[in-house]
C-alpha positions as CSV (number, residue, x, y, z in Angstrom):
1,X,0.0,0.0,0.0
2,X,1.4,3.4,-0.8
3,X,2.1,6.0,2.0
4,X,-0.1,8.5,0.1
5,X,-3.2,6.8,1.4
6,X,-2.1,7.7,5.2
7,X,-0.9,11.4,4.4
8,X,-2.2,14.5,6.0
9,X,-4.7,16.8,4.4
10,X,-3.7,18.2,1.2
11,X,-2.4,21.8,0.6
12,X,-3.5,23.7,-2.2
13,X,-0.6,25.0,-4.4
14,X,-0.3,26.9,-7.7
15,X,2.4,25.7,-10.1
16,X,3.0,25.8,-13.8
17,X,3.2,22.2,-15.2
18,X,3.4,20.6,-18.8
19,X,-0.1,19.3,-18.7
20,X,0.4,17.0,-21.6
21,X,3.2,15.3,-19.6
22,X,1.0,15.1,-16.5
23,X,-1.8,13.5,-18.9
24,X,0.7,11.3,-20.4
25,X,1.8,9.8,-17.1
26,X,-1.8,9.8,-15.8
27,X,-2.6,7.5,-18.6
28,X,0.5,5.5,-17.9
29,X,-0.1,5.2,-14.1
30,X,-3.8,4.8,-14.4
31,X,-4.6,7.3,-11.7
32,X,-8.0,9.2,-11.3
33,X,-6.7,12.7,-11.4
34,X,-3.9,15.1,-11.9
35,X,-3.2,15.5,-8.2
36,X,-3.1,11.7,-7.5
37,X,-0.9,11.5,-10.8
38,X,1.7,13.9,-9.3
39,X,1.5,12.2,-5.9
40,X,2.0,8.7,-7.2
41,X,4.8,9.8,-9.6
42,X,6.5,11.7,-6.6
43,X,6.2,8.4,-4.4
44,X,7.5,6.4,-7.2
45,X,10.6,8.6,-7.8
46,X,11.2,8.6,-4.0
47,X,11.1,4.9,-3.9
48,X,13.3,4.4,-6.8
49,X,15.9,6.9,-5.3
50,X,15.7,5.1,-2.0
51,X,16.5,1.8,-4.0
52,X,19.4,3.5,-5.9
53,X,21.0,4.5,-2.6
54,X,20.7,1.1,-1.1
55,X,22.3,-0.5,-4.3
56,X,25.2,2.2,-4.3
57,X,25.5,1.4,-0.6
58,X,25.8,-2.4,-1.1
59,X,27.6,-2.4,-4.5
60,X,29.9,-5.4,-4.2
61,X,28.9,-6.5,-0.7
62,X,26.0,-8.8,-1.3
63,X,26.3,-12.4,-2.3
64,X,23.4,-14.8,-3.3
65,X,23.1,-17.7,-1.3
66,X,23.4,-21.1,-2.8
67,X,25.8,-20.0,-5.6
68,X,29.4,-21.1,-5.7
69,X,32.3,-18.9,-6.6
70,X,31.5,-19.6,-10.2
71,X,28.3,-18.0,-10.0
72,X,26.3,-21.6,-10.3
């Protein structure tokens, strides 16, 4: 479940956005409106960055159980 569902009340903001891009992403994500589209996209980017930082932190340090030195 996304943390979006557990968030505090929303604040109205004004931004200049490329609506064609927002609508393209809305269609890709299957979200119901532009607000949800932006929230889900930001959440996905946040999670992607956390994963990227994890990969950088653990690069070369992880092994897969059950594999020998040859990778088999």
